[in-house]
Each structure stands twice: as C-alpha cells, then as structure tokens.
N, C-alpha and C positions, 0 to 999 in steps of 0.2 A: 297581151302574152305572146309571144311565139315559140311554136312547138315545130322541133324539127327532129325528124323520124328518117331511117332508113328501112328500104323495103328489103326483107330477106326471104329465103324460098329451103325449105329443108333440102333439096337438091344441092343449096352452097355446102352443103356439110362433105360430101363425099362426091363420086366420081364414079361410084357404083350404082350400076343400074339394076333394074328388076323386073321381074314380070309376075304377073298371078295366074294361076290358072286352077279353073272348079272342076271336079267331077264326082259324082252320083257314085254312093257305097253299094255294092253289090249285098252285102249284108244288114244293112240296117236301112232302112226304104226311106226315112226322110231325113237321110245325112248326110252331107255333102262333104269330101275332102281337098282340101286346099294345098296347091304345091304354089310355092315363094321361092322364087326363084332368084339370086344375086349372081350378077355377071362382072366381073372387073378384076381390080387390084386393090385388096385391101393394104393400107398403111401397115410397115413395120413398126412393130412395139409401141411405143405412145402416139406413133404419125397414124397410128388406124381406130385411137380414140372415138374420133371425128364418124370412121364409118360407119363403128357398132352403132353408136349412137343412131346415126340415119337407118342404122338396121332396122333396130328396135323401134323406132318410130314408125318405119312404113310396115313394122310386121303389126304393129299393134293397131295401126288405123286400116289395113286390109281385111284383121280379123272383127273390128268392130263394124266393118260394111257389110262383111257377107257370113258371117257368123259361120264358120264349117264345123263340123263335128271333128276334125281332124287336122291336123298342119303336119305336110312334108316341106320342110326347108332345104331347098338344093341349093348345095355350094360346090356343084360339080364343075360349074365356070368360073370359079372364086380361083383367083390368086393369093394363098396366105401363105406365110412364114412363121409369123409371130406375133402376138398382141393379144393378151389376158382378156381384154375387152369383148371380143368375141362371142367370149362363152355367155356375156348377158344378152348374147341374141338368142341363146338354145332356150331361153325361158320365156320366149315372147308369148302370150296371153297367159300368164299364170295367176298373175293378178285378176283379171277375167275370168278366168274358168278356175278359181280356186273351188267354190263348191261342188263342181262336178267333173269325173275324169275330163281328161283333154290329151288325147294322145298326139304324141310330137314324134318324127324321125326324122333325121337330117342324111343327107345325100354327101359324099364328097367326091371328091376328082383328083387326078392325077396332081394338080398344083395344091393341092389342102390337103391330103392325104394323114400324112405323116406328122404333120403340124397340128392338125385336128386333133390325131389321138395321142399326141404328147400333152394338149390340153385339156385333154380330159383324163386320161391316165395319170398323167404327171408323166415329166422328163425319165424318171428311172420305171416308169411302169412297163412293162413286157405284154402288157395284153394287146393283143391284133384290133383291127376293126370291126374282125366280124365277134370278136367275144364281149365289145360292149352293150350290145343288144339294140338300141335303137338306132345304129349309126349303120348305112349302106352305102353301096356302089352303085347300083343299079336304081333307077325308079320304080320299077316294077319289086323289088324287096322291099322297098319303104313302105309302099302300096299296101301291100298283103302285111306288113307288120300292123299299117293302120289298121286296116281292116281287119284283121284279128283282137285288133284291141277293143274296139267298136262293137264286134260280138260278142266279145266276154263281156264288156259292161250292160249293153244290152240284156242278155242272158240273167244279169245279177239288178235287173230294173234300175239302173244306176244313170240310164240316159233320160 
C-alpha cells in the first residue's frame, strides 16, 4: 500500500505575522498578562477566512503554552477592512477558560479601527470605540482594563 501525503503548516493559511509578549500583573501576584499582536493585512471579506482561522489557532496555542490570566489582542498593526470571521478571534480562550473569568481586551489601530467598530456594534451602530468597554487604542489602556478586571475577580475569589 502506498501512502501519499503532503506536509502542511499553519503558516500556509495566512501571511499575517504574530508576536507574543508576557508581563506580570501588578494587581494579582501570581498572574501574568499576555499581549498577542497580529501584524499584516487581513483578507477582504471571505478572503480573510483563512487569516481568522490562523489567528484563532495561534491564539489557542499560545494560551495553552503560557496560560496567562488575561489577554490583550493587539491589532494596532493589522490592516482590516471587512470580514465577519475576524470576530471569532475575539473569543480566543473562551472554551479553555469557560469555568473561570478570563479578561480579554482588544487594541485597534488606524488601519482597523472603523471596520472593527462596525463589526462589533453593527454597520448602523453609533457607538464609538471608547463606548465598547473592552476595545482600546493604546496598550496602556488595555493593560489597565485587564488589571482592573483581574483585581475585581481576585477580590471576589474567582481566580
């Protein structure tokens, strides 16, 4: 019997690059916060589906590997215009952390802000990025949001 296979890699799904950064929480001693940054151009519409699949797979893998207590998804250097599948990236970790609180914040940039805003609130939605509550323009604001959530969860003995 002859078996024929082809080697494949996750990186073949997308040209988007990623970086992972970890830092210690100043609010909860034993907890680390992860920043997962995606860099590149997200495909327009359904052309971005494989980008979303890649981003979700990377997100789940890095959460499994380093087990942070909170996640910041940084899209400040991602160019994004349209494609519903990107929204699935915002739920990275939801299956893994379903039994405990896991704060997630999102950072947008000039090349993604308006499209992400409409993805979250709808095309007719009037809410601005600042009104969404977990979406920010600056890393420091996202970090402070995660720290606040961690402190709240810790005080409630949920962590």
